[in-house]
SERO-4910 file (N, C-alpha, C, O; in steps of 0.05 Angstrom, whole numbers):
BEGIN
 pado doro    nc1    nc2    nc3   cac1   cac2   cac3    cc1    cc2    cc3    oc1    oc2    oc3
  Unk    A    -18   -104    602      6   -116    614     16   -139    597      0   -154    586
  Unk    A     42   -142    594     53   -164    579     48   -191    593     46   -192    618
  Unk    A     44   -212    578     39   -238    590     64   -249    603     62   -265    622
  Unk    A     88   -240    595    113   -249    606    130   -224    611    139   -211    592
  Unk    A    136   -218    636    153   -194    641    181   -197    631    193   -218    636
  Unk    A    191   -177    618    219   -178    608    237   -161    625    258   -170    633
  Unk    A    228   -137    631    243   -118    648    224    -95    656    203    -92    643
  Unk    A    230    -80    676    213    -57    682    210    -38    659    188    -27    654
  Unk    A    231    -35    643    230    -17    620    210    -28    599    194    -13    588
  Unk    A    211    -54    595    193    -67    576    165    -65    586    146    -60    570
  Unk    A    161    -70    611    134    -68    623    122    -40    619     99    -37    612
  Unk    A    138    -20    623    129      8    619    122     12    589    101     25    584
  Unk    A    138      2    571    131      5    542    105     -8    536     88      3    522
  Unk    A    101    -32    547     76    -47    541     52    -33    553     30    -33    541
  Unk    A     55    -20    575     33     -6    588     25     19    573      3     29    576
  Unk    A     43     30    557     38     56    544     33     52    514     28     72    500
  Unk    A     34     28    504     30     23    475      6      6    470      2    -15    483
  Unk    A    -11     15    451    -34     -1    442    -23    -20    421    -16    -12    399
  Unk    A    -22    -46    427    -10    -65    409    -24    -66    382    -11    -69    361
  Unk    A    -51    -65    382    -65    -66    357    -59    -42    339    -54    -45    315
  Unk    A    -58    -18    351    -51      6    336    -22      4    326    -17     12    303
  Unk    A     -4     -6    343     24     -9    335     27    -27    311     42    -22    293
  Unk    A     13    -49    312     13    -69    291      2    -57    265     14    -61    244
  Unk    A    -21    -44    267    -33    -33    244    -16    -10    231    -17     -6    207
  Unk    A     -2      4    248     16     25    238     36     14    219     41     25    197
  Unk    A     49     -8    226     69    -20    209     56    -31    183     67    -30    162
  Unk    A     32    -43    187     18    -53    163     11    -31    144     13    -34    119
  Unk    A      2     -8    154     -5     15    137     20     25    122     19     31     98
  Unk    A     43     26    136     68     34    123     76     15    101     85     23     80
  Unk    A     71    -11    106     77    -31     85     60    -26     60     69    -25     38
  Unk    A     34    -22     65     15    -19     43     20      7     28     16      8      3
  Unk    A     30     27     42     36     53     29     64     54     16     71     73      3
  Unk    A     79     33     21    106     32     10    126     50     24    146     58     13
  Unk    A    119     57     50    137     75     65    152     61     87    167     74    102
  Unk    A    148     36     90    161     21    111    191     20    105    199     15     83
  Unk    A    207     23    126    236     21    123    245     -7    130    237    -18    150
  Unk    A    263    -18    113    273    -45    118    303    -45    120    316    -63    110
  Unk    A    314    -24    133    343    -22    136    355    -46    150    376    -56    143
  Unk    A    341    -56    171    351    -79    186    352   -104    168    372   -118    168
  Unk    A    331   -109    153    330   -132    135    351   -130    113    364   -149    106
  Unk    A    354   -106    102    374   -101     81    402   -108     92    417   -122     79
  Unk    A    407    -98    116    433   -103    129    438   -132    134    459   -143    127
  Unk    A    419   -146    146    422   -174    152    424   -191    127    441   -209    125
  Unk    A    407   -185    107    408   -201     82    435   -198     69    444   -216     55
  Unk    A    448   -175     72    473   -170     59    496   -189     66    515   -191     51
  Unk    A    493   -203     88    514   -222     96    510   -250     84    527   -267     86
  Unk    A    487   -254     71    483   -279     56    482   -304     73    489   -325     64
  Unk    A    473   -301     98    472   -324    116    450   -343    107    429   -335     99
  Unk    A    457   -369    109    438   -390    101    416   -394    122    395   -405    116
  Unk    A    421   -385    146    401   -388    168    404   -365    186    426   -357    194
  Unk    A    381   -353    194    380   -329    211    360   -333    233    339   -343    229
  Unk    A    368   -323    257    350   -322    280    345   -293    287    365   -279    292
  Unk    A    320   -284    287    313   -258    297    307   -261    326    285   -270    334
  Unk    A    326   -252    343    323   -256    372    311   -231    385    322   -209    383
  Unk    A    288   -235    398    273   -213    408    257   -201    385    256   -177    380
  Unk    A    243   -219    370    231   -213    344    205   -196    347    196   -184    328
  Unk    A    193   -196    371    169   -181    374    147   -190    356    141   -214    355
  Unk    A    134   -172    341    113   -179    322    124   -190    296    108   -197    278
  Unk    A    150   -193    294    162   -207    271    167   -190    247    171   -201    225
  Unk    A    167   -164    249    170   -146    226    195   -153    210    193   -156    185
  Unk    A    218   -155    223    243   -159    208    244   -188    198    252   -192    174
  Unk    A    236   -207    214    237   -235    205    218   -240    182    225   -254    163
  Unk    A    195   -228    183    176   -232    161    186   -220    135    183   -232    114
  Unk    A    199   -197    137    211   -185    112    233   -203    101    235   -206     77
  Unk    A    249   -214    119    270   -232    110    258   -257     97    268   -267     76
  Unk    A    237   -267    109    223   -291     97    213   -284     69    216   -301     51
  Unk    A    202   -260     66    192   -252     39    215   -252     19    210   -257     -5
  Unk    A    239   -248     28    262   -246     10    275   -274      6    296   -276     -8
  Unk    A    263   -294     17    274   -321     13    295   -330     33    308   -350     30
  Unk    A    299   -314     55    318   -321     75    306   -342     94    283   -338    103
  Unk    A    321   -362    101    312   -382    121    314   -370    149    336   -370    160
  Unk    A    292   -360    159    293   -345    184    273   -357    204    252   -367    197
  Unk    A    281   -355    230    263   -362    252    263   -339    271    281   -322    271
  Unk    A    243   -338    289    241   -316    308    236   -327    336    224   -348    340
  Unk    A    246   -312    356    242   -320    384    237   -295    400    249   -274    396
  Unk    A    218   -297    419    212   -275    437    200   -285    463    188   -307    463
  Unk    A    203   -270    484    191   -278    510    163   -268    513    147   -280    529
  Unk    A    155   -248    497    128   -237    499    108   -252    481    109   -249    457
  Unk    A     92   -268    494     73   -285    479     52   -268    464     43   -276    442
  Unk    A     45   -245    474     26   -228    461     36   -218    434     22   -218    414
  Unk    A     62   -210    433     73   -200    408     77   -224    388     72   -221    364
  Unk    A     85   -247    399     88   -270    381     62   -278    368     62   -289    346
  Unk    A     40   -273    381     14   -280    370      9   -265    344     -2   -276    325
  Unk    A     18   -240    343     15   -224    318     34   -236    297     26   -239    274
  Unk    A     58   -243    304     77   -254    285     66   -280    273     67   -284    249
  Unk    A     56   -297    290     45   -323    280     21   -319    262     18   -333    242
  Unk    A      4   -300    269    -19   -294    252    -11   -283    225    -23   -290    205
  Unk    A      9   -266    225     17   -253    200     33   -272    182     31   -270    157
  Unk    A     49   -290    193     66   -308    177     69   -335    191     89   -340    203
  Unk    A     48   -351    189     49   -377    203     70   -396    191     77   -416    204
  Unk    A     81   -390    167    101   -408    155    128   -406    170    144   -424    167
  Unk    A    133   -384    184    158   -381    199    156   -395    226    135   -395    238
  Unk    A    178   -407    234    180   -419    261    184   -397    282    205   -384    282
  Unk    A    164   -393    299    165   -373    320    168   -388    347    152   -405    353
  Unk    A    188   -381    362    193   -394    388    187   -376    411    196   -353    412
  Unk    A    172   -386    431    167   -371    455    187   -380    476    185   -402    487
  Unk    A    207   -363    481    229   -371    499    243   -346    509    242   -325    498
  Unk    A    256   -350    532    272   -329    544    300   -330    532    313   -351    532
  Unk    A    310   -307    523    337   -307    510    359   -314    530    381   -321    521
  Unk    A    354   -311    555    376   -317    574    382   -347    576    405   -354    582
  Unk    A    363   -364    570    368   -393    573    354   -410    552    350   -434    556
  Unk    A    347   -398    530    332   -414    509    350   -437    499    374   -435    499
  Unk    A    336   -458    491    350   -481    479    333   -489    454    314   -504    457
  Unk    A    341   -479    431    326   -484    407    334   -510    392    320   -519    374
  Unk    A    356   -522    401    364   -547    389    376   -545    362    378   -565    347
  Unk    A    385   -521    354    399   -518    329    416   -493    330    414   -477    349
  Unk    A    432   -489    309    450   -466    308    444   -450    282    432   -461    263
  Unk    A    452   -425    281    447   -408    259    472   -394    250    491   -391    265
  Unk    A    473   -387    224    496   -373    213    496   -343    222    517   -331    224
  Unk    A    473   -333    227    471   -305    237    448   -302    256    426   -312    251
  Unk    A    453   -288    278    432   -282    297    432   -251    300    452   -239    303
  Unk    A    408   -240    299    405   -211    300    386   -203    323    366   -216    328
  Unk    A    394   -181    336    376   -169    356    372   -139    348    385   -121    359
  Unk    A    355   -134    328    354   -108    316    338    -87    331    344    -63    329
  Unk    A    318    -94    346    299    -74    357    305    -64    384    287    -64    402
  Unk    A    330    -55    389    337    -45    416    333    -67    437    329    -61    461
  Unk    A    335    -92    429    330   -115    447    348   -113    471    339   -117    494
  Unk    A    374   -107    467    393   -109    489    387    -88    511    393    -93    534
  Unk    A    376    -65    504    371    -45    525    343    -49    538    337    -37    558
  Unk    A    326    -66    526    301    -72    538    303    -95    558    285   -100    573
  Unk    A    326   -109    557    330   -131    576    339   -121    603    349    -99    605
  Unk    A    334   -137    623    345   -130    650    375   -129    648    388   -144    634
  Unk    A    387   -110    663    416   -107    662    431   -132    669    452   -138    658
  Unk    A    421   -147    689    435   -172    697    430   -195    678    442   -216    681
  Unk    A    413   -191    658    409   -212    638    425   -208    613    426   -226    596
  Unk    A    437   -185    610    451   -179    584    474   -198    578    476   -208    556
  Unk    A    491   -202    597    514   -220    592    504   -249    587    514   -262    568
  Unk    A    485   -260    603    475   -287    597    462   -288    569    464   -309    556
  Unk    A    448   -267    561    435   -268    535    456   -270    513    453   -286    494
  Unk    A    477   -254    514    498   -255    494    510   -283    494    515   -294    472
  Unk    A    515   -295    517    526   -322    518    508   -342    506    517   -360    491
  Unk    A    482   -340    511    463   -359    500    461   -356    470    460   -376    455
  Unk    A    461   -331    460    460   -327    431    485   -338    418    484   -351    397
  Unk    A    508   -334    430    533   -345    420    532   -375    418    542   -388    400
  Unk    A    519   -387    438    516   -416    438    498   -427    416    497   -451    411
  Unk    A    482   -409    404    465   -417    382    477   -410    354    463   -412    334
  Unk    A    502   -401    354    515   -394    329    531   -417    318    544   -432    333
  Unk    A    531   -419    291    550   -438    278    578   -426    282    581   -402    285
  Unk    A    599   -444    281    626   -433    282    630   -413    259    622   -418    237
  Unk    A    641   -390    265    645   -368    247    619   -353    241    618   -337    223
  Unk    A    598   -359    257    573   -345    254    574   -316    265    593   -309    279
  Unk    A    555   -300    257    554   -272    264    532   -265    283    509   -275    280
  Unk    A    538   -248    302    518   -236    320    516   -207    313    536   -192    314
  Unk    A    492   -198    305    487   -170    297    468   -158    317    447   -168    323
  Unk    A    476   -135    328    460   -121    348    459    -91    343    480    -79    339
  Unk    A    435    -80    343    432    -51    340    417    -41    365    396    -51    371
  Unk    A    429    -21    378    414    -10    401    424     19    406    446     27    399
  Unk    A    407     34    420    412     62    427    432     63    449    432     46    468
  Unk    A    449     83    448    469     88    469    460    111    486    459    134    477
  Unk    A    453    105    510    440    125    527    457    130    553    478    118    557
  Unk    A    446    148    569    457    152    595    436    143    616    413    142    610
  Unk    A    446    136    639    427    127    659    435    101    671    454     88    661
  Unk    A    422     93    692    430     69    707    427     44    691    443     25    695
  Unk    A    408     43    673    404     18    658    415     20    630    408      3    613
  Unk    A    431     40    624    443     43    597    463     21    592    474      9    611
  Unk    A    467     15    567    487     -5    558    507      9    541    500     20    520
  Unk    A    532      8    549    554     20    534    565      0    514    562    -24    518
  Unk    A    579     10    494    592     -8    475    615    -23    488    620    -46    482
  Unk    A    628    -10    507    650    -24    522    638    -48    537    650    -70    536
  Unk    A    616    -45    550    603    -67    564    594    -89    545    599   -112    550
  Unk    A    581    -80    523    572   -100    504    595   -116    492    593   -141    489
  Unk    A    616   -102    485    639   -116    474    651   -136    494    661   -157    487
  Unk    A    651   -128    520    661   -146    540    643   -172    542    654   -194    545
  Unk    A    617   -168    541    599   -191    541    605   -209    517    605   -234    520
  Unk    A    609   -197    494    615   -213    470    641   -228    473    643   -251    466
  Unk    A    662   -214    482    688   -226    485    687   -250    504    699   -271    499
  Unk    A    672   -247    526    669   -269    545    655   -293    533    659   -316    542
  Unk    A    639   -288    512    624   -310    499    639   -320    475    628   -337    460
  Unk    A    663   -311    470    679   -321    447    674   -307    421    680   -318    400
  Unk    A    663   -282    423    657   -267    399    677   -243    396    684   -231    416
  Unk    A    685   -238    372    703   -216    367    690   -196    348    676   -203    330
  Unk    A    695   -170    353    683   -149    337    694   -150    308    718   -151    304
  Unk    A    676   -149    289    683   -149    261    681   -121    249    699   -111    237
  Unk    A    658   -108    254    653    -81    244    630    -68    260    614    -82    273
  Unk    A    630    -42    259    610    -27    274    601     -3    257    618     11    245
  Unk    A    575      2    257    564     24    242    546     42    259    538     34    281
  Unk    A    540     66    249    522     84    264    493     79    257    475     88    272
  Unk    A    487     66    234    460     61    225    459     34    211    479     22    205
  Unk    A    434     25    206    431      1    190    438      5    161    440    -14    146
  Unk    A    441     30    153    449     36    126    480     37    123    490     46    103
  Unk    A    494     29    144    523     26    144    538     52    145    560     54    135
  Unk    A    526     73    156    541     98    160    563     93    180    559     78    199
  Unk    A    586    104    176    609     99    195    601    107    224    589    128    228
  Unk    A    610     91    242    606     98    270    628    116    280    652    109    278
  Unk    A    620    139    289    640    159    298    633    170    325    640    193    332
  Unk    A    619    155    340    611    164    367    582    170    371    580    163    394
  Unk    A    565    175    366    536    179    364    520    164    385    531    151    402
  Unk    A    494    165    382    477    154    403    464    128    393    444    119    406
  Unk    A    474    116    372    464     90    363    486     75    349    503     88    336
  Unk    A    486     49    352    507     33    340    496      6    331    479     -6    344
  Unk    A    506     -3    308    501    -30    299    527    -45    299    546    -38    285
  Unk    A    529    -66    315    554    -80    320    552   -108    308    531   -122    310
  Unk    A    573   -117    295    575   -144    283    598   -158    296    621   -150    293
  Unk    A    592   -180    310    613   -196    322    613   -224    310    592   -234    302
  Unk    A    636   -237    309    638   -263    297    647   -283    318    665   -278    335
  Unk    A    635   -307    317    642   -328    335    668   -342    325    670   -350    302
  Unk    A    687   -345    343    712   -357    335    708   -386    326    691   -400    337
  Unk    A    723   -394    307    722   -422    297    732   -441    318    732   -466    313
***
């Protein structure tokens, strides 16, 4: 069981996943040179001087960005996952906080939620999370989110997500179907980039 409940969906994931095996799987892929870093490639491409990995989990994306010299921090509500991140890369600032109301005391040029973060959150927390993330952006900063587009009661549509962003002062800049920047033409996954108004 997770030390901090995020949502019923997240609780189910935690109950069915062996965290140590999950962690070792990514480590094996790194050692074998088969790990994919599409998210880090995408994020690094914007050249942001400061990045927050929101919903960082075990820190896979943030750690890769750190290796590339990006000034990155991570935040997650699940203390068990953060323990792995801290053990793997103690040099990075890892924050244990709820994305709905976190107060990190600083702003970032880019904030990313790459790991399906938005659909693992409670449906009633999604709009507050976007607002809180926007509040941690520098003027003209970017919010990057990648998540699956599903059907069902707890699904998140792009129309809904764009509405949350608009309410938080964010405007859509571009949208892709993958982290490799394939054009979005309707599909079941999207990577959205929104910019905070100056």
